[in-house]
N, C-alpha and C positions, 0 to 999 in steps of 0.2 A: 684406418683400421677396418672399416666396413668393406672397402675395396679389397684389402688383403684377404679377409674371410671369404669374400665372393670368389676370388681367384683360387683359393685352396679348395673350395667346393667344386669348381670347374675341373681341377686336377683330379679330385676323387671320382667325379663322374666319369672322366676319361679312363681312369684306372679300372672302374667297374666294367666298362664296355670293352676295353682292349686287353686287360690283364697285365698292363705294364706296371713297373715299379713307380713309386711316387716321383723319383728323380726323372725317369724317362718321360712320364706323362707331363710333368711340369716343363721339361725342355721343349716339348712340342707346342705348348701353349704360350710360351714366352713371346713377347712382341718380336718382330723380325729384327729390329735394331739391337735386341738383347741377346741374340744367338747367331752363330756363324751361318752364312748363307750356304746353299747347296754347292758343294765343290770348293768351298773356301777353306783355306788352311786353318787348322785348329791350334797351331803353335802360338802360344801367348805372345802378344806384342809387348814392347816396352811400356811401362806404366805411364799413362798420360791421363789428364782429367777427361772424363767422358764427354762433356758438352762442348767440345772443340775450343776450350779455353786453354791458353798456353800454360804449360806446367809452372812457369815462373809466377803466374798470377796467384798460385797457392803458396802458403808459407812452407817452403821445402823442409824447414827444421822442425815443423810441428808433427806430433805423432799422428798417425793415420786416423785414430779415433777422434781427434780434434778436428780433422779436416773433413771427414765423411762420417755422419752420425750412424749409430747402430740401427736407427729406424729406417734410414735410407737403404742401408745394406739389406735389412729384412724385407723391405718392399720389393727390391729388385732381385733378391736371391732366395727368399723364403726362410732365411734364418738371420739372426743377429750375430754380432761378433762372438759373444760367449758360446753360442751354440756351434758356430763354425769352428771355433778353437777346440771345443771338445771333440768334434769330428776329426780334426786334424791330429789332435793328440792320440786318439785311438788308432789312427793310421800310422803313427810314428813319424810325424812330420818334423820333429826336432832333429831327427837324424838325416833329413833330406836337404837337398839344395833348393834354392829359390825356384829354379826352373822346374824341378820335379814337383814341387808343391803346387805351383801355378798350373802345370799340365794336369795334375791329378784333379784339381778343382774343375777344370774345363772338361776333361774327357770322362771322368768317372762321376762327377757330381752335377754336371750340366750347368756350370756357372759360366756366364759370358766372359770373354777375354779380359775386358777392362776391370770388371769386378773381381775376377780371379786374381789379377795382379794386385789390386788394392787389398784384398783379404790376405794375400800372401805377405805383403809388406806389413800389414797390421799384426799378423801372427808373429812374424819375425821380431817385430818391435816388442810385442807383449812377452815373448819368451826369451828376450835378451839376445836374440840372434842378429839383431840389427839395431843400431842407434837411430833416433829420428834425424833425418837429413843425410844418413849414410847411404851410399850407392856402391855398386861394384867397383867403380874407379875412384872411390874416395867419398868426400862429403860435398854437399852443395848448399849454396845460400842464394836467397832471392830477395828482390825488392821491386817496388813499382811506384809509378807516379803518373798522374793525369796531367797532360799538357794541353792548353787551349791554343791549338793551331791545326791547320790541315795536315793530314797524314803524310803527304808528300814532303812537307817542310820538316816534319819530325824525322822522317826516314833519312832525309839528306843530312841532318845533323848527326846521324849515326854512321852513315856509309861514307861520307866525304871526309877524308883525313884532315884537311885544313880546318873544317868546322868542328870536327870531333875533338881535336886537340885543344880547342878553346874551353870545353867543359870537362873533358876527361881528366886533365891535369894530373899526370902522374905516370901510370903504368904504360909501357909500350904495348900497343894492341895491333895485331895483324889480322885483317879480315880474311876469313877462309871462304865464305860464301854468303850470298844474300838472296833474298826472295822479295823483290820490291812489290809493294811497300810494307811488307808485314814482318820480315825476319832478317836478322843479321847474325851470323855466327863468326866468332873471332877467337884467336888465341892470345893470351897474355904472356909477357916475357918470363913469368915465373912457372910456366908449364900448365897453368890452369886454362880452362876454356870458358867462354862467355857466349851466351845466346840472348839476343834482344828480341822481344816480341811486341809488335804493335797491334792494337785492337781499336778500331774506330768506335767511339761511343756515340758520336753524331758528327756532322760534317766539319765541325771546328773543335772537337775534343778527342784526344787520343790517349789511350792507356799505354804506357811504356812499361813493360815488365822485363827484368833482367834476371838471368840465372847464371851463377858462376859455379862450375863443377870442378872436380879433381882437387878439392881442398884437403888439407892434411888431417883436420880434426875439428872438434866443436869450437875450440878457441879461434881457429882460422875462420870458421863460419860466422861467428859473432862479429869479428873484425870486418869481414867482407860485407856483411849486411849493412853495417854502419857506413862503410865507405861508399857503397852504392846508393844509399839514401842521400848522401851529400852530393855525389856526382849527378844523380838524377835531378836533384834540386837545382844544380847549376845548369843542366840541360834545359829544364823548364824555363828558368829565367832567361837564358840566351834565346831560345826559340820564340817565346812569347813576346819578348821585346822586338825581335826582328819582324814578327808577324804583325 
C-alpha cells in the first residue's frame, strides 16, 4: 500500500510539472516491462500469464478474479477490478468486442498489453459476455502434474509416438509442432487442440501442463480436465519408472 501511494505521488508530481493528465503521466512512469517500448506495436497480444508461465499452468476454467487478485491489478494499473469495470461501463464496453475493449485500455487508458487483456476477460466474465474458460474458438480445459525426471526424458514421452501411446491410452493425437524440450502442440481426432508445456523446477523435476482448447462447452471442459489428470498420472508413473 505504501508503495502504491508513493507511485501515485510521483504521478501527481509529474502532472504538476508537465500539465499531463493522470493517465499520460502514469504511463510515462510505469516500469519499462509494463508498457510498450518505443516503436513497439500497441496491438494487444493474445492473453498469456505475464511472468512467462504457460497458460495451462493456470486453471483455464477459473474466473479471472480468482486467478489474478484485485490488489495485483491495482498495483500494476492504478485501479482495482470494480473501478476499471465502472470506467468501461461509462465508455459503453458492453456493446464492444473483446479486441475493441483491450485496445481502448491500452491506447486510451495507458494499461500494458497483458493487463489490458486480463481486465478485458474479467470484465466480459463479470458482465456475462464470456463464461469462465470460454475463448473465441470454444472452451478450454487444463491440468498439470510434476514429474521427477530430467526434462529431456519427459519431452520424449510427449513427442515420440511409441512412448506417448503407452500413457495417452485413447484419443488419436497428431503432433503439429514442437519446441524441444519445452512445448508440443497437437490435434486430437475430435477436432480439439492440445498444447503441452514443460517447465523445469530443478534438474530432476519437471512441471507438465496441458491445455485442451476448442471444446464445446462447460460439460466438455469438466470431462477433459478429469481425463487429463488421469493421463498425466499415467505419464508420471511411466517416466519415473523408466528414469
